[in-house]
N, C-alpha and C positions, 0 to 999 in steps of 0.2 A: 192684220187691217191695213191697208193703206191710204192715205188720203191725199187725194188730188190737190194740187196747187190751184187757187183761186184763178192763175192765168195759165193753163195747162201748156201753152206754147213758150212760156218762158222757162229757165231753167233757176234753180234755187239760188240765191245769193246774188242774182241780178234781176230782180223784177222792179227795181224803183226805175220810175222816168228817168232816161237817160239826160232829160234836160236838168233833174235834179243833181246830176253829177256825183251820185253818191251810188255805190255797189257796195256789197260785202266782200265778193269774190272778183277777182280780175276775170279778163279775157281767157286765161288759161286756167281759171278756177282755183288759183291761189288767194289766199289773203289779200284783199286790197290794201293800198297805203293808209287809206282813211281809217279802214277798220283796225288796221296793226297798230296806229297811234291811239286808239280808244283801248284797245286791249293791253297796251302797255300801261296806260293809265289803272286801269283795272289791277293788273298785274302788281304795280308798284305800292299798292295801297295795302297789300298783303305779304309782299314778298321779304326776304331777309337777305342780305342786310336792307335796310329801308333807304329810299332815295334821300339824296339831299333836298331841301328847301327851294323850291322853284316856281316861278310863275307858271300859269298855264297848266296843261296837262303834264303830268306826272309821267318821268320815265324811269323805270328802273335800273338801278347801278349794273355794270358788268359782274357776271357771274352770279346775279340774285338767283333764289328760288323761292320756291313756296315749300316750307315744311309742312309738318301734318297739322300743326297749327294754323296754319296760314291757310292750306286747303280747306280745313273746316271751316273757318271765318269766312271765305270765299263761297262757300256751298251755303252756307248758313244766309250771310248777305243777299246772295243771289238767286236760293231756292227756297229759304226757309228751314233748312234742316241741315245738318253736317252729314257728311259722306257715312256709309257704315262701312265696316273694315273689308267687306269684298269689294263693294264698289272704288274703295281707295286703293285697295291692293292691285284692281285690274287696270285702274287708271296709271298707277305708278309703273305697272310692268309693262304696258304698251305704248306709253308715250315717253319724251325725252327726259331724261331724270341725270342730275348729276351724281358724281360718286358716293354722295353722302343719301342718297335716295329721294332729294328734293326735286319737286318739278321745277324744270327750267323754262324761261320764257318761250323758248322754241317748242316744248311739249305744250305751254299754255296754247300757244300758236295752231299746234295739232290738235287740240280738243275743240278748239273754235273752227277750224275747218272742218272735221268730220261732222262738227253738231250744224254748221252752216249749209253743207252739202246736202245732209239729209233732212234738216229742218229751219230754213230761214227764219221762219217766224219765233223760234225759241231763241237764236240768238239776239233778235231783235229787242225780245222781252228782257234778255239778261243785260242789254246795252240801256233800255230804259231804267231797270231798276238802280242801275249806276250812274243815273243822272243824264244820257245822252238821247238826242231826238232823232228823228227819220234823217235828220242830214249830217249826224255824228258830230253834231256841236253839244257840249257841255252846257246843259240851260241853267239860266241864271237859279231856279227853284231848288237845283241841286248841288250848287256851290257850297252849301254848307259841309258836304263832303270832303272839300278841299278844306276849309277852314278846320274841322274836327281833325283832321290829318294834319295840318300845320301845327295846331295844338299839340299833338300827340308828339309830333317830330322834336318841338321845343321841349317838350319832358323827359325825351329818350336820353339816356347816359353818354351815347354818342354825340348827339347834337351838343350837350353841354360840354362834353369835353371838346367838341369844335369849335363851340364860341369861347370857352376860356382859352384856346391856344389863340384863336384869332384877335383877344383882347388884349392878349399880352403886349 
């Protein structure tokens, strides 16, 4: 069954009014810079290694990936349940992964590229779940996610080692 777009003359990922200035996909059909920044923040919440504490949107460290546990956490937080083994295997087979089998940020972007091309509203739902509004701003009511992550980062062994090293 194929669902028609509420605006049949529009293309998936580019339905927002141009005056709003926010599109999920760029003119070439790639992930827009605004969406990429949001996806980087979401990816950074689940990746290993964890990002350094920073103000604003989180940015994953170079070489970060989603390991099995991170994939499951992301899926649970986004869709309410972890991936089944077949779905996880398929995702890791077709998307960009590192040598250890972790989903890279590039692979994460591929997931959202495909999803947005086929079902833009699903991508918007994911963004809303992670605290973003229709202008791709992290809304104040969802900033508790950032506070929770900051608390988690402060408790992590890597962060404690970093704090000890900088206080010496």
